[in-house]
C-alpha positions, 0 to 999 in steps of 0.5 A: 495897319495891324501888321505895321503895328506889330512890326513897330511893336517888335522894334520897340521890344528890341530897343527895350532889351538892348540896354540889358544885353549891353550891360550884361555883356560888358559886365562879363567882359570886365570879369575877364573870362572868355574874353575873345568870344565876348569881344566878338559878340560885343562887335556884333551887338554894337554893329548889328544890334545897337547901331542898326536899331538906332538908325532905324528909329531915327536916333541922333547921330551922336548916339549912333557915333557912340555905338560905333565907338563901342564896336571899334573899341571891342574890335581893337581889343580883339585885334583880329581882321574880321572883327575890325571889318565888321566894326568898320561897317557901322563906323563908315555909315556914321561917317557918311551921315556926317558927310565925312567922305574922305575919312570914310574912304581912309577908314575903309582903305585901312581894313583888309579881311581874309577871304579864305572862307565864305564868311570872309568873302561875304564880309569883303563884299559888304566892305566893297558895297560900303566903298561904293556908297562912299564913292557915290556920296562923293560923286565918284561914279567910276569908283562907285561902279568898280566897287559894285562890280567887285561886290557883284563878283564876290556875290556870284561866288558866295550866293545868298548868304547871311554871315555876321547877319549882314545878308550879303549876296546878289540881292543885296548888291542890287539894293546897294546899286539902287542906293548908289544910283539914288545918291547919283540922282539917276532915277532911271537906273534905280528903276531898272535895277529895282525891277529886276530884284526880288526883295522878298527873298532877302533874309532881312525884313529891314532890307526889304523895306529899304528896297521899297523906300528907295524904289518909291523915292525914285518913282517920285522923281518920274513924271506920271509915276507918283501913284506908283511911288505912294504904293511903294512907300505903303509897301515899305510902311507895311513891312517896317513903319520906322523906315518910312515914318522916321526917315526925314528924307521920306517925309521930304518926298511926302511933302512934294507928293502932297503938293501934286496929289489929286484929291479923290484919286486912288492914292491920295487918301493912302498918301495923306494917311502916311503923311499924318503918321509921319507927323506932317500937317495934312 
């Protein structure tokens, strides 16, 4: 638990410094110097900083929408394809959370990023992954598969990368395959994909946690694998508590697991501890 608390404290510390960073950046923009460079920083800050942090801590959708709007405005002011592509990643995630699948697809179709550099290839791959999740959410399995295959082909060309702090590469494609299969209700495909991945090799701790959360969700739907699901969620909590304790969908899974948990089993106490920390009555 000490490691989990340390990670929780780091998330809290990140949230504490974000307002000052945002204020200073926009004050500098208003001064009118080095505008292009500052706009690029604004796109990254609002997309990979503010937007990501708000999602991790379970902030309301309207706050995430404001972060997406700030990123989009900076990208439009920059008027450069790469900036527009980066900002689109956050906007599409917000649209998906709101159930606006058609709007998300239209938005993605409007973006074309240059692919003459490794960074451009990685961003193009991330946008392909976004298209796959939109298709999965909209129950278009064929389109989801095509987008994942495109991303996988790009990942073979780039290898493991971290352009724009997005962590694109073969591992990330696997993580998004898991997410898409979960959306499609295909637990078996999630498990097959998960068991071929090495999440600890991904450069971002939150994505490592997401692996164990998605793995746990899939295991929870398989008869005889509930204890394994609890262990997976505990791994996720040790890596990033917010990804487990603040996620409504995980709390829903905990509620189901609790109904089937065997008192005195090796994982019952672990499950009940996580459920209490997530705010569930135990």
